[in-house]
N, C-alpha and C positions, 0 to 999 in steps of 0.2 A: 504494499499499498504506500502510495507517494502522497505526502500531505503538499495540496496545490500552493500553498505561498511558497514553501520551499523548492518546489520544483519551478514556480516562476521566477524565485530569485537567482538559482543555479541558471536558467537560462540567460536573466538579464545579465548576470556575471559574463557569461560566455559572449553575448552580444558586445560589453563595454570592453572586453578582452579585445576584441576584433575590431573594434570600431575604426580605429584610425585606419586601417587598411580598407575596409568596408567602404568610409568615407571618401578616400581618395580613388578608390576604383569607382564610386557609384555615381550615375548622372542625377540632374536636378530631382525628379520626380522619386529615385531612390533615396535619395538623401532627406526628401520630404517623407517619405516612409519610415525611416529608421528613427527621425525625430517623432512621428506620430506614433511609434510603437512604445518610446521612452517618455513622452510628456503627455500630461492632461492639458495643460495649458500655460501659453507664452506672453508675457505680459510687456509691451513696448509704449516706451515713452513718445507717441507719436507727434505730440506738439512742440517737445523743446529738443530732446537729442536723438533723436529719431531711432533709439537704441533698444534692445531688450532690458529692462529694468528687473524681470523674476520669471521664474518657470515654476510650474507647480509639476514635479515629476509623477509619473505613474508609481504605485506601490513598491514593486520590485525593484524600481531604479532609484527610491529614495536614499535608502544608503549609501549609494554611490554620489549622489550629488553631495549628501550632508557631507562627507567626508571633503570631497571638491571646495564645499563653501567653508570650511574651516579650516583652508588651507592659509598661508600668510599672503597677505596680497591678494586674497580671493576678491572676485568681482561676482560672485554668483549670490542671487539671495533665492531662497527657496520659500515659497508660497503654499501652506498645507490647508486654506480654506478656512480656517479659525481665526484669520486676523482681526475680525470685529470684536472678540471676544476680549 
């Protein structure tokens, strides 16, 4: 018996491990699909900086994004949907 969350996390880990190679070899449509696989939402400051200001990763990818966000000089901001609380 496989625990669904553990299986999803394992698959997420494999994707992240291969991501640089996959991204480099992917066309624009494939890159979009990779992002859709990892993220629930991307927040963009369309008015001022015209840049991504935060992401909401899908559950299996959250630990990877959390590690990246804790690195020194990280510019990643992760939203969890409870910001108003």
